[in-house]
C-alpha positions as a Python dict, from the first residue, in 0.01 Angstrom:
ca = {
    (1, 'M'): (0, 0, 0),
    (2, 'I'): (125, 359, -68),
    (3, 'A'): (507, 255, -12),
    (4, 'L'): (437, -30, -310),
    (5, 'V'): (290, 172, -549),
    (6, 'K'): (553, 445, -525),
    (7, 'M'): (808, 194, -505),
    (8, 'N'): (711, 28, -857),
    (9, 'I'): (664, 374, -1023),
    (10, 'R'): (1023, 471, -949),
    (11, 'L'): (1166, 148, -1090),
    (12, 'L'): (947, 172, -1394),
    (13, 'L'): (1080, 521, -1473),
    (14, 'R'): (1463, 430, -1405),
    (15, 'N'): (1357, 140, -1724),
    (16, 'K'): (1421, 293, -2082),
    (17, 'G'): (1196, 40, -2257),
    (18, 'F'): (934, 130, -2018),
    (19, 'L'): (977, 524, -2101),
    (20, 'F'): (976, 434, -2492),
    (21, 'F'): (652, 254, -2447),
    (22, 'L'): (498, 531, -2263),
    (23, 'L'): (585, 796, -2474),
    (24, 'V'): (642, 678, -2830),
    (25, 'P'): (285, 534, -2879),
    (26, 'P'): (35, 757, -2748),
    (27, 'I'): (256, 1021, -2980),
    (28, 'V'): (228, 827, -3259),
    (29, 'S'): (-117, 750, -3246),
    (30, 'A'): (-196, 1131, -3182),
    (31, 'F'): (-1, 1181, -3541),
    (32, 'I'): (-221, 901, -3701),
    (33, 'L'): (-538, 1088, -3574),
    (34, 'N'): (-417, 1463, -3675),
    (35, 'I'): (-317, 1324, -4040),
    (36, 'Q'): (-729, 1303, -4163),
    (37, 'A'): (-762, 1669, -4099),
    (38, 'E'): (-472, 1720, -4411),
    (39, 'F'): (-667, 1495, -4671),
    (40, 'Q'): (-1059, 1531, -4531),
    (41, 'T'): (-1099, 1937, -4595),
    (42, 'I'): (-1252, 1863, -4963),
    (43, 'K'): (-1621, 1940, -4947),
    (44, 'K'): (-1809, 1678, -5155),
    (45, 'G'): (-2081, 1833, -5372),
    (46, 'S'): (-2265, 1673, -5697),
    (47, 'N'): (-2024, 1784, -5952),
    (48, 'E'): (-1732, 1598, -5736),
    (49, 'Y'): (-1842, 1227, -5785),
    (50, 'V'): (-1715, 1080, -6119),
    (51, 'I'): (-1740, 784, -6283),
    (52, 'V'): (-1448, 542, -6173),
    (53, 'E'): (-1267, 422, -6463),
    (54, 'R'): (-1138, 54, -6460),
    (55, 'E'): (-906, -69, -6720),
    (56, 'S'): (-950, -456, -6727),
    (57, 'Q'): (-1293, -642, -6706),
    (58, 'R'): (-1081, -869, -6425),
    (59, 'D'): (-1082, -536, -6207),
    (60, 'K'): (-1317, -577, -5933),
    (61, 'A'): (-1561, -311, -5884),
    (62, 'I'): (-1521, -288, -5496),
    (63, 'Y'): (-1149, -205, -5506),
    (64, 'G'): (-1243, 105, -5702),
    (65, 'G'): (-1563, 219, -5600),
    (66, 'D'): (-1696, 395, -5287),
    (67, 'P'): (-1767, 87, -5055),
    (68, 'T'): (-2007, 310, -4850),
    (69, 'S'): (-2241, 319, -5186),
    (70, 'F'): (-2415, 107, -5383),
    (71, 'I'): (-2165, -22, -5646),
    (72, 'I'): (-2268, -24, -6007),
    (73, 'K'): (-2070, -194, -6243),
    (74, 'V'): (-2100, -88, -6618),
    (75, 'Y'): (-1992, -264, -6941),
    (76, 'D'): (-1988, 21, -7163),
    (77, 'G'): (-2016, -105, -7526),
    (78, 'S'): (-2135, 211, -7672),
    (79, 'K'): (-1891, 461, -7498),
    (80, 'T'): (-2066, 767, -7663),
    (81, 'E'): (-2202, 1083, -7490),
    (82, 'L'): (-2537, 1022, -7415),
    (83, 'S'): (-2465, 736, -7235),
    (84, 'E'): (-2154, 931, -7067),
    (85, 'Y'): (-2447, 1197, -6994),
    (86, 'M'): (-2655, 888, -6797),
    (87, 'L'): (-2381, 782, -6612),
    (88, 'K'): (-2259, 1081, -6493),
    (89, 'Q'): (-2626, 1165, -6352),
    (90, 'M'): (-2633, 837, -6185),
    (91, 'A'): (-2310, 911, -6033),
    (92, 'A'): (-2372, 1260, -5920),
    (93, 'T'): (-2658, 1207, -5680),
    (94, 'G'): (-2393, 1046, -5440),
    (95, 'M'): (-2610, 729, -5374),
    (96, 'F'): (-2425, 523, -5625),
    (97, 'S'): (-2044, 461, -5725),
    (98, 'V'): (-2011, 424, -6106),
    (99, 'C'): (-1712, 191, -6210),
    (100, 'R'): (-1673, 181, -6601),
    (101, 'Y'): (-1545, -89, -6811),
    (102, 'D'): (-1496, -48, -7205),
    (103, 'V'): (-1592, -353, -7333),
    (104, 'T'): (-1659, -237, -7707),
    (105, 'E'): (-1417, -475, -7844),
    (106, 'M'): (-1640, -769, -7647),
    (107, 'S'): (-1867, -981, -7800),
    (108, 'E'): (-2250, -1016, -7632),
    (109, 'Q'): (-2162, -1371, -7502),
    (110, 'E'): (-1846, -1262, -7378),
    (111, 'I'): (-1995, -1010, -7170),
    (112, 'E'): (-2278, -1264, -7080),
    (113, 'E'): (-1986, -1486, -6931),
    (114, 'Q'): (-1779, -1215, -6771),
    (115, 'A'): (-2120, -1104, -6577),
    (116, 'R'): (-2169, -1390, -6458),
    (117, 'Y'): (-1854, -1453, -6329),
    (118, 'D'): (-1905, -1100, -6171),
    (119, 'A'): (-2209, -1173, -6003),
    (120, 'F'): (-2048, -1427, -5781),
    (121, 'N'): (-1631, -1279, -5765),
    (122, 'D'): (-1729, -924, -5715),
    (123, 'R'): (-1919, -724, -5449),
    (124, 'S'): (-2143, -515, -5709),
    (125, 'G'): (-2485, -403, -5645),
    (126, 'A'): (-2619, -410, -5987),
    (127, 'L'): (-2423, -510, -6311),
    (128, 'L'): (-2515, -275, -6645),
    (129, 'Y'): (-2438, -363, -6975),
    (130, 'L'): (-2482, -65, -7257),
    (131, 'K'): (-2530, -202, -7566),
    (132, 'A'): (-2365, -70, -7894),
    (133, 'D'): (-2644, 82, -8022),
    (134, 'F'): (-2713, 235, -7712),
    (135, 'D'): (-2820, 589, -7863),
    (136, 'Q'): (-3048, 483, -8104),
    (137, 'A'): (-3233, 248, -7889),
    (138, 'I'): (-3255, 500, -7643),
    (139, 'L'): (-3416, 710, -7891),
    (140, 'N'): (-3668, 470, -8007),
    (141, 'A'): (-3741, 408, -7656),
    (142, 'D'): (-3645, 62, -7690),
    (143, 'Y'): (-3457, 18, -7339),
    (144, 'D'): (-3416, -381, -7405),
    (145, 'A'): (-3196, -326, -7678),
    (146, 'A'): (-3034, -56, -7522),
    (147, 'M'): (-2936, -203, -7210),
    (148, 'Q'): (-2922, -490, -6971),
    (149, 'I'): (-2938, -491, -6631),
    (150, 'Y'): (-2837, -779, -6370),
    (151, 'D'): (-2977, -790, -5998),
    (152, 'V'): (-2692, -970, -5831),
    (153, 'S'): (-2747, -870, -5458),
    (154, 'D'): (-3054, -814, -5251),
    (155, 'D'): (-2968, -453, -5076),
    (156, 'E'): (-3260, -252, -5040),
    (157, 'R'): (-3090, 18, -5255),
    (158, 'Q'): (-3148, -163, -5595),
    (159, 'E'): (-3480, 20, -5563),
    (160, 'L'): (-3359, 393, -5576),
    (161, 'F'): (-3090, 261, -5828),
    (162, 'D'): (-3423, 179, -6072),
    (163, 'Q'): (-3615, 477, -6021),
    (164, 'E'): (-3296, 692, -6028),
    (165, 'L'): (-3228, 512, -6344),
    (166, 'T'): (-3567, 545, -6501),
    (167, 'S'): (-3563, 900, -6402),
    (168, 'V'): (-3274, 966, -6614),
    (169, 'L'): (-3410, 802, -6928),
    (170, 'T'): (-3743, 990, -6837),
    (171, 'R'): (-3601, 1324, -6879),
    (172, 'I'): (-3396, 1250, -7187),
    (173, 'A'): (-3723, 1139, -7368),
    (174, 'Q'): (-3896, 1436, -7238),
    (175, 'V'): (-3624, 1646, -7374),
    (176, 'Q'): (-3654, 1458, -7719),
    (177, 'Q'): (-3979, 1536, -7771),
    (178, 'M'): (-3887, 1920, -7767),
    (179, 'V'): (-3591, 1891, -7998),
    (180, 'G'): (-3591, 1610, -8216),
    (181, 'E'): (-3366, 1338, -8234),
    (182, 'D'): (-3077, 1544, -8259),
    (183, 'T'): (-2834, 1368, -7978),
    (184, 'D'): (-2643, 1692, -7943),
    (185, 'A'): (-2925, 1925, -7906),
    (186, 'I'): (-3070, 1684, -7676),
    (187, 'L'): (-2759, 1673, -7462),
    (188, 'E'): (-2703, 2049, -7495),
    (189, 'V'): (-3080, 2096, -7337),
    (190, 'L'): (-2986, 1835, -7082),
    (191, 'D'): (-2675, 2031, -7004),
    (192, 'N'): (-2884, 2331, -6944),
    (193, 'I'): (-3114, 2260, -6687),
    (194, 'Q'): (-2861, 2061, -6489),
    (195, 'A'): (-2648, 2388, -6475),
    (196, 'E'): (-2987, 2580, -6381),
    (197, 'M'): (-3001, 2331, -6051),
    (198, 'P'): (-2837, 2418, -5733),
    (199, 'D'): (-2539, 2196, -5614),
    (200, 'K'): (-2680, 1887, -5394),
    (201, 'E'): (-2486, 1756, -5103),
    (202, 'V'): (-2547, 1434, -4950),
    (203, 'S'): (-2603, 1378, -4603),
    (204, 'V'): (-2577, 1014, -4434),
    (205, 'V'): (-2758, 925, -4120),
    (206, 'A'): (-2737, 614, -3888),
    (207, 'T'): (-3103, 506, -3759),
    (208, 'G'): (-3099, 236, -3519),
    (209, 'K'): (-2869, -32, -3535),
    (210, 'Q'): (-2811, 18, -3915),
    (211, 'K'): (-2521, 282, -3969),
    (212, 'N'): (-2393, 435, -4290),
    (213, 'L'): (-2121, 621, -4320),
    (214, 'T'): (-2000, 898, -4533),
    (215, 'T'): (-1654, 847, -4701),
    (216, 'K'): (-1534, 1087, -4458),
    (217, 'Q'): (-1661, 909, -4158),
    (218, 'M'): (-1505, 606, -4275),
    (219, 'S'): (-1184, 727, -4308),
    (220, 'Q'): (-1191, 897, -3949),
    (221, 'K'): (-1313, 522, -3815),
    (222, 'S'): (-1031, 397, -4023),
    (223, 'L'): (-825, 604, -3848),
    (224, 'M'): (-920, 572, -3533),
    (225, 'G'): (-844, 189, -3596),
    (226, 'Y'): (-489, 246, -3678),
    (227, 'A'): (-456, 473, -3392),
    (228, 'L'): (-598, 241, -3124),
    (229, 'S'): (-393, -22, -3274),
    (230, 'I'): (-61, 166, -3181),
    (231, 'I'): (-131, 286, -2858),
    (232, 'T'): (-279, -53, -2726),
    (233, 'L'): (66, -194, -2838),
    (234, 'G'): (193, 63, -2542),
    (235, 'F'): (-69, -16, -2310),
    (236, 'L'): (27, -389, -2364),
    (237, 'F'): (414, -334, -2288),
    (238, 'C'): (395, -87, -2033),
    (239, 'G'): (141, -326, -1833),
    (240, 'V'): (419, -657, -1910),
    (241, 'S'): (686, -411, -1753),
    (242, 'V'): (491, -409, -1439),
    (243, 'A'): (450, -821, -1460),
    (244, 'H'): (853, -804, -1521),
    (245, 'T'): (863, -608, -1202),
    (246, 'C'): (673, -905, -998),
    (247, 'I'): (889, -1162, -1160),
    (248, 'E'): (1245, -973, -1064),
    (249, 'E'): (1097, -902, -702),
    (250, 'K'): (981, -1322, -670),
    (251, 'N'): (1324, -1435, -812),
    (252, 'N'): (1529, -1184, -577),
    (253, 'K'): (1280, -1316, -274),
    (254, 'V'): (1160, -935, -269),
    (255, 'Y'): (797, -1067, -258),
    (256, 'T'): (910, -1309, 51),
    (257, 'R'): (1007, -1016, 224),
    (258, 'I'): (706, -816, 138),
    (259, 'L'): (493, -1092, 300),
    (260, 'L'): (697, -1119, 595),
    (261, 'T'): (590, -723, 682),
    (262, 'K'): (251, -899, 736),
    (263, 'K'): (95, -717, 381),
    (264, 'S'): (-130, -969, 198),
    (265, 'E'): (-87, -1166, -121),
    (266, 'R'): (-384, -970, -228),
    (267, 'D'): (-259, -631, -136),
    (268, 'Y'): (46, -695, -325),
    (269, 'V'): (-151, -764, -642),
    (270, 'L'): (-376, -480, -574),
    (271, 'S'): (-112, -254, -557),
    (272, 'K'): (39, -387, -929),
    (273, 'I'): (-314, -326, -1042),
    (274, 'I'): (-285, 18, -907),
    (275, 'V'): (8, 78, -1076),
    (276, 'T'): (-92, -86, -1425),
    (277, 'L'): (-410, 193, -1388),
    (278, 'L'): (-192, 482, -1306),
    (279, 'I'): (16, 389, -1612),
    (280, 'A'): (-334, 399, -1861),
    (281, 'V'): (-359, 760, -1712),
    (282, 'M'): (-49, 862, -1806),
    (283, 'Q'): (-40, 779, -2123),
    (284, 'T'): (-415, 912, -2173),
    (285, 'F'): (-228, 1253, -2026),
    (286, 'V'): (46, 1220, -2308),
    (287, 'V'): (-214, 1156, -2607),
    (288, 'M'): (-406, 1476, -2475),
    (289, 'G'): (-69, 1667, -2469),
    (290, 'C'): (-15, 1592, -2811),
    (291, 'L'): (-380, 1683, -2900),
    (292, 'M'): (-351, 2015, -2747),
    (293, 'F'): (-130, 2096, -3043),
    (294, 'S'): (-380, 2029, -3263),
    (295, 'H'): (-623, 2327, -3373),
    (296, 'N'): (-735, 2183, -3708),
    (297, 'M'): (-817, 1839, -3628),
    (298, 'D'): (-1148, 1699, -3726),
    (299, 'L'): (-1190, 1333, -3560),
    (300, 'G'): (-1572, 1287, -3588),
    (301, 'I'): (-1610, 1289, -3222),
    (302, 'G'): (-1512, 1541, -2926),
    (303, 'Y'): (-1140, 1518, -2735),
    (304, 'G'): (-1334, 1431, -2431),
    (305, 'D'): (-1490, 1135, -2642),
    (306, 'L'): (-1153, 1046, -2754),
    (307, 'L'): (-952, 1037, -2450),
    (308, 'V'): (-1206, 811, -2248),
    (309, 'I'): (-1192, 539, -2558),
    (310, 'I'): (-813, 570, -2501),
    (311, 'L'): (-832, 542, -2128),
    (312, 'L'): (-1085, 245, -2101),
    (313, 'I'): (-858, 54, -2341),
    (314, 'G'): (-570, 114, -2159),
    (315, 'I'): (-727, -29, -1872),
    (316, 'I'): (-808, -328, -2031),
    (317, 'F'): (-530, -426, -2218),
    (318, 'A'): (-256, -282, -1920),
    (319, 'T'): (-416, -504, -1674),
    (320, 'L'): (-474, -824, -1949),
    (321, 'S'): (-71, -783, -2016),
    (322, 'L'): (9, -743, -1600),
    (323, 'V'): (-186, -1058, -1578),
    (324, 'T'): (-69, -1270, -1865),
    (325, 'G'): (322, -1206, -1729),
    (326, 'M'): (241, -1276, -1384),
    (327, 'L'): (117, -1603, -1534),
    (328, 'M'): (407, -1664, -1809),
    (329, 'G'): (639, -1593, -1497),
    (330, 'D'): (936, -1531, -1699),
    (331, 'V'): (1021, -1220, -1891),
    (332, 'M'): (1101, -1357, -2224),
    (333, 'N'): (782, -1575, -2245),
    (334, 'S'): (573, -1259, -2117),
    (335, 'N'): (699, -1046, -2384),
    (336, 'Y'): (634, -1326, -2654),
    (337, 'A'): (249, -1390, -2507),
    (338, 'V'): (168, -1004, -2507),
    (339, 'F'): (276, -892, -2865),
    (340, 'S'): (95, -1202, -2997),
    (341, 'I'): (-220, -1124, -2820),
    (342, 'W'): (-152, -746, -2939),
    (343, 'S'): (-81, -868, -3351),
    (344, 'I'): (-381, -1130, -3358),
    (345, 'S'): (-627, -944, -3139),
    (346, 'A'): (-622, -593, -3350),
    (347, 'L'): (-622, -825, -3710),
    (348, 'L'): (-913, -1021, -3603),
    (349, 'A'): (-1087, -690, -3455),
    (350, 'G'): (-1094, -501, -3808),
    (351, 'M'): (-817, -213, -3713),
    (352, 'Y'): (-630, -262, -4016),
    (353, 'F'): (-910, -348, -4308),
    (354, 'P'): (-1293, -389, -4267),
    (355, 'I'): (-1411, -768, -4184),
    (356, 'D'): (-1784, -746, -4310),
    (357, 'D'): (-1724, -997, -4584),
    (358, 'T'): (-1552, -1249, -4349),
    (359, 'S'): (-1696, -1601, -4240),
    (360, 'A'): (-1935, -1619, -3946),
    (361, 'F'): (-1647, -1818, -3726),
    (362, 'I'): (-1401, -1499, -3806),
    (363, 'H'): (-1701, -1268, -3708),
    (364, 'A'): (-1723, -1472, -3382),
    (365, 'L'): (-1378, -1461, -3335),
    (366, 'S'): (-1406, -1092, -3385),
    (367, 'N'): (-1694, -1035, -3094),
    (368, 'L'): (-1417, -1149, -2857),
    (369, 'M'): (-1136, -913, -2924),
    (370, 'P'): (-1212, -577, -2728),
    (371, 'Q'): (-1117, -346, -2947),
    (372, 'Y'): (-1395, -475, -3226),
    (373, 'W'): (-1603, -290, -2932),
    (374, 'F'): (-1413, 31, -2869),
    (375, 'L'): (-1406, 82, -3325),
    (376, 'N'): (-1778, 17, -3286),
    (377, 'A'): (-1855, 245, -2994),
    (378, 'S'): (-1607, 517, -3230),
    (379, 'E'): (-1828, 469, -3521),
    (380, 'M'): (-2143, 531, -3283),
    (381, 'L'): (-1980, 822, -3157),
    (382, 'I'): (-1869, 932, -3535),
    (383, 'V'): (-2280, 899, -3632),
    (384, 'G'): (-2403, 1070, -3279),
    (385, 'D'): (-2506, 751, -3155),
    (386, 'N'): (-2496, 794, -2761),
    (387, 'G'): (-2577, 442, -2688),
    (388, 'A'): (-2181, 414, -2693),
    (389, 'Y'): (-2125, 542, -2335),
    (390, 'S'): (-2348, 271, -2185),
    (391, 'M'): (-2198, 33, -2416),
    (392, 'L'): (-1828, 124, -2340),
    (393, 'L'): (-1877, 81, -1973),
    (394, 'Y'): (-2008, -238, -1948),
    (395, 'V'): (-1793, -361, -2200),
    (396, 'T'): (-1505, -232, -1988),
    (397, 'V'): (-1614, -387, -1640),
    (398, 'A'): (-1715, -711, -1847),
    (399, 'Y'): (-1331, -771, -1981),
    (400, 'L'): (-1186, -652, -1636),
    (401, 'I'): (-1389, -904, -1473),
    (402, 'V'): (-1336, -1174, -1690),
    (403, 'I'): (-919, -1108, -1686),
    (404, 'I'): (-899, -1050, -1321),
    (405, 'S'): (-1124, -1378, -1256),
    (406, 'L'): (-892, -1579, -1477),
    (407, 'G'): (-541, -1387, -1371),
    (408, 'C'): (-659, -1512, -967),
    (409, 'V'): (-748, -1868, -1083),
    (410, 'G'): (-416, -1886, -1287),
    (411, 'L'): (-236, -1745, -989),
    (412, 'K'): (-399, -1990, -762),
    (413, 'L'): (-378, -2279, -968),
    (414, 'Q'): (16, -2188, -955),
    (415, 'K'): (45, -2138, -608),
    (416, 'Q'): (-76, -2525, -542),
    (417, 'E'): (147, -2655, -843),
    (418, 'N'): (428, -2517, -594),
}
């Protein structure tokens, strides 16, 4: 067994293609993980949450707003300092992402039609229409004449939006009672009150199965997805390189000579699996070596957790590519097969973009992809959920059992046909 393993390792290390996939994908993955330190160093305080300005009414708010916040799409027909203050106060809470559209040139009927369209074609939590006479209506406490609110989702944060809006309007009314109906005087007092208040920092925690990620955590998860996608490509092609040695040994009668030494077919396959596991360990060490040169990297998870995730997903995909290549029995076809597996599985697992709003069928397919579970485990570790460890173990064991079982059945059927 040791002789077979050593022989395979020596053959692989002479293969330039194998060396490329052994070194380059882990290095690229480590680089991707490292770039997050370059653009996530900004600390968001209450003054840094701003109104997102959108040019066209047809621009979807979800593309400009923060998907982790409750998105408010505002049709601003007033464009006054008082409406500006109210929207800034909503955005400053950190709970809401305010996207404003200038509708001063639109009629109320056109805005009504636009709101009806956006209710079904945009992913906003609420639609808020500020009417042209907003200032005067607010000062007269005629809120129905000042604005129109469209509830277009069943998000539980809708209640928080209503409470915060009521709080801002109440604050304006209280200041109005002190200084009268002079808008400039009202805004001056409100600004003085705001200046005396300490800055707020929003912290998001995970409870139960519901995980709400901050913008920084969303970026960390996205980069983790990109990095895992690249390194799984390396695992797959390193694993298929081992399968290529099986194909060549079979074609050159080496496999037959090995069996004549009284080594069983099971021992031969087991030696290939051991080589595949060693390759996964080697690639993990390459990533570890790259990360040792990164001192300011903020992954959201520990280095040890990251390396465990990489090692386990590497074992799954390297084994999968080995079994695929052995079953295909042809070098070119096995290359096509593993590349197809990599591209389709990464896409369905949500490695490149979120799939939360896709159909139930896509969700079902996503649950079959190993990357989905590892990305989900990364998210759990980012928010401090220790249940990720048991999930990683169960998922790894389950996929290995399925892959090896299917491989054994496939090889047995091939043997019967031959």
